[in-house]
N, C-alpha and C positions, 0 to 999 in steps of 0.2 A: 696532832692531825687525826681526825676521826675516820675510824676504819668504815669502808663501804659495807652495807648489809650483806651485800651479794658477792661472793668471791669464788674464782674458780682457780683450781691447782692445775699443775701440768697434766695429771692424771685425767683430768675433765676431757680433754682433747682427746686422748685416747678413748675414752668411754664413748664419745659421740662419733669418733670415727668407726668403732666397733658396731654401733648401732645401725649406721649406715651401710656397713659392709654385710651383716648379718641379715638386714631385712629390708622390706620394700617401704614405702610410705605409710601404708596401712599398718603395718606390724610395729613401726615406729611409734605411730600415734596411739596404739593400743598400751606399747609399754610406757610412753610419756602419761598419759592418761592415769593408769594404774599407779605409777609413781606420785602423781600429783595428789590422788586422792589419800595415798598413804601418809604423804608429808602434812596435807591438810588436817589429817587426824591427830598428828603430833601438834600441830600449832594450835588446833582448836584446845587441845588439853593444856596446854601451856597457858593460853588466855583465860579458861576456866580456872587454873590454879594459881593466876596472877604472877605466874613467872616471867619476868622480860625477856624478850627476843634479843640477843646479842648478834646474831649474824647466822647467813646461810653460807654453806661451802658446798662446791661441786668437786668430787674428787673421783679419783678412779674406782673407789668403793660405793659411789653414788651421792647423795645429799647427806649434808651432815649439818644437824642444827645446833647452834650453840646459844645457852640460855643461862639466866642467872637467877638468884634467888633461892629460896630453900622452902621445902613443903614436906620434909620428912621423907623417910624411906618409901611409904607407899604412895605418897605424891610422885616422887621421881619414878617410881615402877609404873605408875598409871600413865604418866606422859610418856614413858616408853612403849607401854601396851597399846597407846590409843591409835599410833599408826598401823601396825598389823590389823586391829580389829576394825578399823574403818575400812581398810583394803578388803578383808574378807567379807564385810557386810556389802561393799560394793560389789564383790565378785558374785556374791548370791543373788544381788538385785538385777545385775546386767545378765547373768545367765538366764534368769526368769524371763527378762524383756527378750533376750537373744531368741529363746525357743518359742515364745508368742509369736514374734516377729519373722521367725525364720531368718535371723540375721547371722551370718558366719562371722562378722566383725566384732558383733556384741559378745558372741561365745568365745571368739579369741581373746577379747579383752578380760573377758571374766576369767578365762584359764591362766592368763598372765598374770592378774591380780592375785587368783588363788596361789600360784605357785610362788611369786614375790614374797606374798605375805605370810606363807607356811614357812616358807625358808627364812624369813625373818624371824621367827617364833623360836627357832633353834635355840638352845642354851649356850650359846657361845660369843664372845666379844669377835668384832663390833657390832655384831646384830643385836635387835631390840630385845629378842628373848634372853641373851647375854646380859644387857643391861638391867632387865627385869631381876634376873637371879641375882646379879650384883647386888643390888639395892635391898632387895628382901634379905639375902643370906647376911648382907652387911649388918643389917639390923638386928639380925638374930646372932651372929657370932663376930662381928666386927669385920671392918675393912680388909685387915690382914689376911684373916682366914677366907674371906670372900674373894679376895686376889688370886689367892692359891686355889680356891675351888674353881674359879674362871678359867686358869690356866689349864687344869686338867679336863674341865669339860669342852674347851676348846679343841685341845689335841685329840680327845675321844671322838667327838662331832665330826672333826675334820678327818681323821683316819675311818670313821664309818662311812662316810660319804665317798673317800677314795676307794675303799673296797666295793661299795655298792656301784660306784660309777665305773671302775674298771670291769667288773662283772657284766654290767649293762653294755659297755662299749664293746667287749669281746664277743658279745650276743647280737650286735649290730643295732643296739637301741640307740648310739649316739654317745656324744662323749660330753653332753651339757653338765651331768652332774659331776663327772670327773674335774671339768673345768673349775665348777663351783666349789669343789673341795679343795683344789689347788689354791684358789683364791683366797679360801677361809683360813687354810694354813698358813700362807704367806702373810695374811692380815694378823696373825697372833703377835706378832712383835709389835706392831703399831698399837694393838689392842691393849697393851699394858698401860699404855698411857693414858687411855680412857679410864682405867681403874682409878687412877690417880685423879682425873679430872671429870669429876661425875656430871658436870653441867653439859653433857653432850649426848644427842640421840640421832 
């Protein structure tokens, strides 16, 4: 029996509930547009590299793209990098439009896209930055050493974010970074499976 192209895990319902709980319709639209551009960047790169799409999963950690084929370490790293770079280009363009039109929603969307994609470039799994580092370091030092490196960078980045998040929260700047750090540290156990299964971004 053929698997459906789009699948949703149990965590997807928690993710959707959190979006509706934390923001209004315009906030949700800004997040969904930023995420869509990010994922479109990945999909475009896969298409240009000739890598077949196997499926899309919606999980608590967000969207997950499964693909097949092989294109070398640089190709896999490029596929991982395409999402954040598409999102950052979108953030820049929408920011310019928002400033010209005086649109608060465009500026909000640009800010959401900037934060989402800058966060995704951090060198920790399961983020895109972690996948980029894994593929490039794997090509240089082998997959075993790359896996060890990613475990270390994941813990370092998570701990750094937690420290910064605690500092900002204690100074009345909100708990968003602290929550992101907790999520990233909890995701490290699952991320070890991504090291073994490279065809996932």
